[in-house]
N, C-alpha and C positions, 0 to 999 in steps of 0.2 A: 593530520592523519590520524594525531593519538586521540582526537577528539572522534575520529571515523570508528578506530578501537575500541573505545568507550562506549559508541552508540551499539556496535555488536554486542559487546559482551553481553550490556542490558537485554537488549533484544534478547541473546541465544537462553538465559535465564527466564526469562518471562516467558521464552515458547517453550520450556520442560514445565513452568506453572500449568501455562494451559494447556499443554498435552496430559498434565497431571488431572487438573480441573475438568476436561473433556470424559477423561477414561473414568473418574468418579461418578460423572453425572450419567454415562453410558449404564454402569452398574447397577447405580440406583435405579433408573429407568427401565433396564431388562429384570430386575428385581420384583419393581414394584406389576410390572405386566405378568411376570409367573407368580406374585400371591395373589392378583386379582383372576388369574385364570383358574387357577386350584380353587379361590374360593366359589365362585361363579359354578364351577362343577362339583364341586364337592355332595354329595347325597346327605340329606338331612338323617340325622342320629335316631334310635331307634327311640330314643326317651324323650325326643322332640313333639311336642304336640301337633295338632292339624293347622294349627295357626302360626307355627313356626317359631313361636318364642320359647316356653317354659317345659319343664317334664311334665310327659304324658302323669294323664291323673292315674292314680292306684286304679289296682282291682277291687273292687267290694268281694267278701268270699261266697258271693253268691256266683260271681262272674267266675269268681276260679272254679267254680265248684263245674257249673256252665261247661266252661273249657275242657277240663279233666275228662268228662263226661263226653262230651263231644269228640276228643281226642281218643276214647277207650280207655282210658287211664283206669276209671272208676266204671264200676254196672252199675244196673237201675235201681238196684237195693241202698248200694253206696250213699249211690246220686238222691236217691228221696229220703236216706236215713241226716245225711248233710242239710238239705233243705230245712228239714222238723225241727234240728236240733239250734241250728240258727235262727228260726221262728220264736223257737222257745226262748232262746237266748234275749234276742231282742225285745221280745214281749217284757221276760223279766226286766230290764234295763230300763224300760218307759213304765215303770209302776212308783 
């Protein structure tokens, strides 16, 4: 009878260990699933390039002027002056 009681006691403590292990296993498994779903459904950031790797390339001054002119931030005279000034600067740098 004493052996029976001892066996039941060890089985009972083993059951608690098993229950804790299974709970942790499920928590980790659910966490991995949530992480995978978030990772797969996440939109790429604005700073990622088209290949999905590094940061987007910096805009050149000409591209900035083009964008600002297209959006109406600057008028045609300012746009022309910017391009002429940039061309002069670029020419002086190459001398």
